[in-house]
NUNU-870531 format. One line per 4 residues: number of its first residue (from 1); their letters; for each residue x, y, z of C-alpha. Coordinates in nm, 2 decimals. Example, Ala and Ser with C-alpha at 12.3 -4.5 7.8 and 13.67 -1.06 7.14 Angstrom:
<pts>
1 = AS = 1.23:-0.45:0.78  1.37:-0.11:0.71
</pts>
This chain:
<pts>
1 = MRRP = 22.20:23.14:19.75  22.08:22.86:19.53  22.24:22.81:19.17  21.93:22.90:18.98
5 = AIRS = 21.97:23.22:19.19  22.35:23.27:19.13  22.30:23.19:18.75  22.00:23.48:18.72
9 = ALRE = 22.23:23.74:18.91  22.53:23.62:18.66  22.32:23.67:18.35  22.17:24.00:18.50
13 = ATRP = 22.55:24.15:18.55  22.67:24.03:18.22  22.39:24.19:17.99  22.49:24.37:17.69
17 = ARLL = 22.34:24.68:17.85  22.54:24.65:18.19  22.83:24.57:18.00  22.80:24.89:17.82
21 = LVAK = 22.78:25.08:18.15  23.07:24.90:18.31  23.30:25.01:18.00  23.18:25.37:18.00
25 = TALA = 23.21:25.41:18.38  23.56:25.29:18.37  23.64:25.53:18.07  23.46:25.80:18.26
29 = VGIA = 23.62:25.76:18.60  23.99:25.73:18.38  23.94:26.07:18.17  23.82:26.23:18.50
33 = WFIA = 24.12:26.14:18.71  24.34:26.26:18.41  24.19:26.59:18.39  24.17:26.65:18.79
37 = RYMP = 24.54:26.65:18.83  24.57:26.93:18.56  24.31:27.16:18.73  24.45:27.51:18.81
41 = GVTQ = 24.48:27.64:19.17  24.38:27.47:19.50  24.14:27.23:19.35  24.46:27.02:19.20
45 = EYPY = 24.49:26.93:19.56  24.19:26.72:19.55  24.20:26.51:19.24  24.03:26.22:19.37
49 = YAPL = 23.67:26.36:19.38  23.67:26.40:19.01  23.67:26.02:18.94  23.39:26.01:19.20
53 = GALV = 23.17:26.27:19.07  23.20:26.03:18.72  23.10:25.75:18.88  22.79:25.90:19.05
57 = SMYP = 22.72:26.02:18.72  22.70:25.68:18.52  22.33:25.54:18.50  22.18:25.31:18.23
61 = TLMG = 22.01:25.60:18.06  22.12:25.96:17.96  21.86:26.13:18.16  21.92:25.95:18.44
65 = SVKS = 22.28:26.08:18.44  22.19:26.41:18.39  21.95:26.42:18.67  22.15:26.20:18.93
69 = GLQT = 22.44:26.43:18.84  22.29:26.75:18.89  22.12:26.62:19.21  22.46:26.56:19.40
73 = ILGL = 22.62:26.86:19.29  22.28:27.02:19.43  22.34:26.83:19.72  22.70:26.87:19.78
77 = AAGI = 22.66:27.24:19.76  22.37:27.23:20.03  22.60:27.04:20.24  22.89:27.31:20.20
81 = GLAS = 22.65:27.59:20.26  22.55:27.41:20.62  22.92:27.37:20.69  23.00:27.73:20.61
85 = IIVL = 22.76:27.86:20.86  22.98:27.68:21.13  23.32:27.80:20.97  23.19:28.12:20.98
89 = TVGP = 23.06:28.14:21.32  23.15:27.90:21.63  23.39:27.68:21.43  23.41:27.30:21.41
93 = TWWS = 23.37:27.15:21.77  23.25:26.85:21.97  22.89:26.98:21.96  22.87:27.18:21.66
97 = IPII = 22.96:26.92:21.40  22.69:26.68:21.51  22.45:26.96:21.52  22.53:27.06:21.15
101 = VGLG = 22.52:26.70:21.04  22.19:26.64:21.18  22.05:26.95:21.01  22.19:26.79:20.69
105 = VLLS = 22.03:26.49:20.78  21.70:26.69:20.83  21.76:26.87:20.50  21.82:26.57:20.28
109 = GTGW = 21.47:26.41:20.41  21.30:26.67:20.21  21.28:26.52:19.91  21.47:26.80:19.72
113 = FGVG = 21.79:26.63:19.63  21.67:26.32:19.50  21.99:26.09:19.47  22.21:26.32:19.58
117 = REYV = 22.01:26.36:19.96  22.31:26.15:20.09  22.57:26.41:19.99  22.42:26.68:20.20
121 = PMAA = 22.53:26.58:20.55  22.85:26.41:20.41  22.96:26.72:20.24  22.91:26.89:20.54
125 = LFVL = 23.10:26.63:20.80  23.38:26.64:20.53  23.41:27.01:20.52  23.45:27.03:20.91
129 = IVGG = 23.67:26.74:20.96  23.87:26.69:20.65  23.87:27.07:20.54  23.98:27.15:20.90
133 = QNAD = 24.14:27.47:20.89  24.15:27.47:20.53  23.78:27.46:20.48  23.74:27.72:20.20
137 = DYSL = 24.01:27.59:19.98  23.88:27.21:20.06  23.50:27.33:19.97  23.61:27.46:19.66
141 = GYLT = 23.82:27.16:19.56  23.56:26.93:19.65  23.29:27.09:19.47  23.48:27.18:19.14
145 = QMTV = 23.62:26.84:19.11  23.27:26.67:19.19  23.17:26.89:18.91  23.42:26.81:18.67
149 = GVVV = 23.39:26.42:18.72  22.99:26.51:18.68  23.06:26.63:18.33  23.28:26.41:18.20
153 = GLVV = 23.02:26.15:18.30  22.77:26.30:18.12  23.00:26.37:17.80  23.06:26.00:17.79
157 = NLAI = 22.72:25.87:17.87  22.60:26.10:17.55  22.89:26.05:17.32  22.84:25.66:17.38
161 = APAP = 22.46:25.69:17.40  22.29:25.35:17.57  22.06:25.15:17.38  21.72:25.22:17.42
165 = LTAE = 21.55:24.98:17.66  21.24:24.93:17.46  21.34:24.62:17.26  21.40:24.44:17.61
169 = ATAN = 21.07:24.54:17.74  20.88:24.42:17.48  21.04:24.08:17.47  20.95:24.05:17.86
173 = LEVF = 20.60:24.13:17.73  20.61:23.81:17.51  20.76:23.63:17.82  20.45:23.76:18.01
177 = RKKL = 20.19:23.66:17.71  20.32:23.31:17.72  20.32:23.28:18.09  19.94:23.40:18.08
181 = AAHL = 19.87:23.14:17.81  20.05:22.84:18.01  19.86:22.94:18.31  19.52:22.90:18.12
185 = HDIG = 19.62:22.57:18.00  19.72:22.44:18.36  19.39:22.55:18.47  19.21:22.38:18.17
189 = DAVS = 19.44:22.06:18.30  19.33:22.10:18.64  18.98:22.11:18.55  18.96:21.77:18.37
193 = DSWP = 19.23:21.63:18.60  19.14:21.38:18.87  19.03:21.58:19.19  19.19:21.73:19.38
197 = PEKE = 19.46:21.77:19.10  19.79:21.64:19.17  19.93:21.95:19.04  19.88:22.27:19.25
201 = NWAS = 20.11:22.51:19.12  19.85:22.69:18.90  19.64:22.81:19.18  19.94:22.96:19.37
205 = DAAS = 20.09:23.10:19.05  19.78:23.32:19.00  19.92:23.57:19.26  20.25:23.62:19.11
209 = LSET = 20.04:23.73:18.76  20.01:24.07:18.92  20.36:24.10:19.06  20.51:24.02:18.68
213 = AGAL = 20.23:24.28:18.53  20.40:24.55:18.80  20.76:24.44:18.73  20.66:24.51:18.35
217 = RLAL = 20.52:24.84:18.40  20.82:24.93:18.56  21.04:24.80:18.30  20.83:25.00:18.04
221 = VEAD = 20.87:25.32:18.24  21.26:25.26:18.25  21.22:25.22:17.86  21.07:25.53:17.81
225 = ESRR = 21.33:25.69:18.03  21.58:25.56:17.83  21.45:25.72:17.54  21.47:26.06:17.67
229 = GNPR = 21.71:26.26:17.51  21.89:25.94:17.35  21.95:26.00:16.99  21.96:25.65:16.91
233 = AWGR = 21.57:25.69:16.99  21.47:25.96:16.80  21.18:25.91:16.57  21.06:25.56:16.77
237 = RAAT = 20.78:25.69:16.98  20.52:25.44:16.85  20.71:25.15:16.97  20.66:25.23:17.32
241 = DDAH = 20.35:25.34:17.26  20.23:25.00:17.12  20.40:24.86:17.42  20.20:25.03:17.68
245 = AQLE = 19.85:24.93:17.49  20.01:24.56:17.48  20.09:24.56:17.86  19.74:24.72:17.94
249 = ALER = 19.55:24.45:17.74  19.79:24.18:17.94  19.73:24.31:18.26  19.36:24.29:18.19
253 = IAQH = 19.38:23.93:18.06  19.59:23.86:18.35  19.29:24.00:18.59  19.03:23.75:18.41
257 = IRDV = 19.27:23.44:18.43  19.30:23.53:18.81  18.93:23.55:18.85  18.91:23.20:18.67
261 = SDTV = 19.17:23.04:18.85  18.99:23.14:19.20  18.68:23.02:19.09  18.82:22.66:18.97
265 = ADTI = 19.04:22.67:19.30  18.74:22.74:19.51  18.53:22.45:19.35  18.81:22.21:19.34
269 = WGRP = 18.93:22.24:19.72  18.56:22.33:19.87  18.67:22.72:19.98  18.41:22.92:20.11
273 = GAID = 18.18:23.06:19.86  18.24:22.78:19.62  17.97:22.63:19.39  17.98:22.29:19.25
277 = LDPA = 18.09:22.23:18.91  17.83:21.99:18.71  17.97:21.70:18.60  17.86:21.78:18.22
281 = LPAP = 18.11:22.13:18.26  18.46:21.99:18.29  18.48:21.87:17.92  18.38:22.20:17.75
285 = LTDA = 18.58:22.42:18.03  18.88:22.24:17.97  18.86:22.28:17.60  18.75:22.66:17.59
289 = CHAV = 19.06:22.71:17.84  19.30:22.56:17.61  19.16:22.73:17.30  19.14:23.06:17.45
293 = AEVI = 19.52:23.00:17.59  19.62:22.96:17.24  19.48:23.29:17.13  19.63:23.48:17.41
297 = SLQD = 20.00:23.31:17.30  19.97:23.44:16.94  20.25:23.66:16.82  20.07:23.81:16.52
301 = ADSP = 19.74:23.87:16.61  19.63:23.97:16.26  19.75:23.67:16.06  19.54:23.41:15.88
305 = DAHR = 19.65:23.15:16.12  19.56:23.39:16.43  19.21:23.42:16.30  19.15:23.05:16.26
309 = VRGE = 19.26:22.99:16.63  19.07:23.27:16.73  18.75:23.10:16.57  18.79:22.76:16.72
313 = ATRA = 18.85:22.96:17.04  18.52:23.15:16.98  18.35:22.81:16.90  18.47:22.65:17.23
317 = VRLL = 18.37:22.93:17.41  18.02:22.91:17.26  18.01:22.55:17.31  18.07:22.60:17.71
321 = LETV = 17.81:22.86:17.71  17.56:22.63:17.53  17.64:22.33:17.76  17.58:22.56:18.08
325 = DDRT = 17.24:22.69:17.93  17.14:22.35:17.87  17.22:22.24:18.21  17.08:22.52:18.38
329 = IELR = 16.75:22.48:18.22  16.76:22.11:18.30  16.88:22.14:18.67  16.68:22.48:18.72
333 = RSIG = 16.95:22.64:18.89  17.26:22.84:18.81  17.57:22.65:18.66  17.82:22.90:18.85
337 = PGVL = 18.15:22.81:18.79  18.07:22.76:18.40  17.90:23.07:18.38  18.18:23.28:18.57
341 = AAMH = 18.44:23.09:18.35  18.28:23.18:18.03  18.24:23.53:18.10  18.60:23.57:18.17
345 = LRRI = 18.72:23.39:17.87  18.46:23.60:17.64  18.66:23.90:17.77  18.97:23.76:17.69
349 = LILS = 18.89:23.69:17.35  18.78:24.05:17.29  19.10:24.17:17.47  19.31:23.96:17.23
353 = RPPA = 19.15:24.10:16.91  19.41:24.29:16.68  19.42:24.68:16.78  19.24:24.75:16.45
357 = DSPS = 18.93:24.56:16.58  18.70:24.75:16.86  18.77:24.61:17.21  18.39:24.66:17.28
361 = AEVR = 18.27:24.45:17.02  18.06:24.15:17.09  18.22:23.80:17.07  17.97:23.58:16.84
</pts>
């Protein structure tokens, strides 16, 4: 593994949210182990399952913990139920155990048990092999202690509620915004560079834009999940609504940038479908790309400085269109790359407007 990958993995493992989960998991496991030793009756003989229940119930989000805990208990109950069929009939044998485990694997594939699906065949196997002649007592102790652990985990996760992931997801949106702006800057540099350009990363990086957008959408879904039932997120619904709106606009901007990138790359490297770029277009196209990239990178789209930057970008795109129109009249043919790039840059400007502005308004 390379050093950057190792550093990235270490940063991910030591994030504050992750460290909080580590501390809560250790606390829940310790409490569950303490309680398990004082459980009444036969359940006291199986204290080691309580820490396991606490462990499997600890998720970064409250609703994730509730869901995983309930699914685990449901999977265990299903597996114990399957094992009970064998215990009450033929008993555990060399052929009945594989059959019931196979049925457990089959049942776990239905999707009814979520993260608890693995416990269906596992519980059946443990009851038949570990429980043996004391399968009834073992089943009761196994299920009860796991339930104790799950309950402890849920209580700890609720008492020390995790911070909503909205702020982290929003920060990632700003990183994506800067990446889009940087990519459009690279396209502008490539257009005015000596052909073929020395740098080719901008062309290959275009494909990663959709992957980044997908990862961000998943992060926002997790952020929404982290707010469900979380007292630390009450009354803050608007924060995620705004983040979703931003991501939708950035995804559409990424599509337009990819189209501009593909058009320019086709022209530079003479790919199939390429149309020659008129010598008069590189300068205004470069200026337009750089100006629109500055608009994308704006954090406050409604500030006076933002209006100035947007005005400069509008003029740059207008100049590009005027150059395209003039050359089209002079040469009596379509100036393909310039037309396509100008269309996409205009749409990016529209999508980059403040929320109060109409997204369907024309760029003048």
